[in-house]
N, C-alpha and C positions, 0 to 999 in steps of 0.2 A: 877599847876600854871595856865596853859591855856592862855598864852598871845599871842600865835600864833595860828591862825585858822587852823583847820585840813585840810580844803580845799587847803590852800596854801601849806601845807606840802605834801599832796597827789600830787599836781601839780609838786612840786619840785622833788619828787621821780619818777614821772610818774607811780605811783602805781595803781593797780587795786582796785576797790571798795571792793572786798572781803578781802583786806589787811588792811582796815581802822582801825580795832580794834588793830592790831599789830602796825601799824604806830602810833597810839595814844599813845601806851606804850612807843615807842621809842622817840616820840616828848616830852612827859613828862620827860623822862630821859635827853634829850638834854637840855630842859629848866632848869631843876633842876641842871644839871652840870654847866650851865652858871651862875645861881644864886649863886651856891657855890663858883665858881671861883671869881665872882665879890664881893662876901660877901655882897650882897644886893638883895632885891626882885625887880622884874620889873613886870609891869602890861600893859595890852593891850591898855588902854586909861586912861585919867585923871579921869573919873568916877570910874573905877575899883580901881585906886590908892586911890581916896578919900574914898571909902568904906572901903578899907583895913586900911587906916590911922585912920578913925573914929572907926573901929572895934578893933584897937590895934594889928593888925596882920601884919602890913607892915614892921616892923623891922626898922633898922637904915638906913637912907638915901635912901629910895625907889625911883624908877623912872619909867616913862612911857617908854616902850620899844622903842629902836631906831633901825634904819635900820641896823646898825652894829651888834647889838645884835641879830636881826632876822637872819641876814646872818650867824653869828657864830652858832646859834642854828640849822639852816638848814644844814650847813656844817657837824656838829656833827651828825645830823639826817641821812644825806646821808651816812656818814661813817658807822653808826650803821646798817643801812638797807642793805648796800652792803656787809658788813663784819660781818656775824652773829656768828662768833666765834672769840676767842682771838688770834688764830694763822692762818696762811695761809700756806698750804703745797704746795711745788713746785713739780717738776718732781721726786725728790728723797727725802728720809727722811732727808738728810743733809741740805736741803733747807727750813726747817720749820722756819718761821719767826713770832715772836710775834708782833702783830699790836700795834702801839703807842697809839691808843685811845681806848683800850679795856676796860674790866671790871675794871681793877685797876684804870684807870683814873676816872671812874664814882664813884668808892667807896672810893677813897683816901680822900676826904674832911670829910668823916664820921669816919675815923680811930680815935680811942681814944688814943692808945699807938703806938708809931712808932718803936717798937722793931723789932727784926730780923724776 
């Protein structure tokens, strides 16, 4: 999708340059997750939106990204960057906790059947 500049994402995370490729993967996932939740595509600016509309790839009710969407994506990005696994282990095995925004949250919009 690419609506949020990688430089902003790197600043948000205070990440090192060598992490940029990894951060780009996480940023793409955060943007995709937001678009799935909103059920609409968003674009960096009106020019990108216009190109997508004319190209027939914008979908229903597309929009130019807002500050709230940027913030939501950066929050998701920060979570993914800080928590690189679906669970966090505490001092003992009994304190293993599944994180609320793990892989299932990212994959849920793509599920075809909601069976057990």
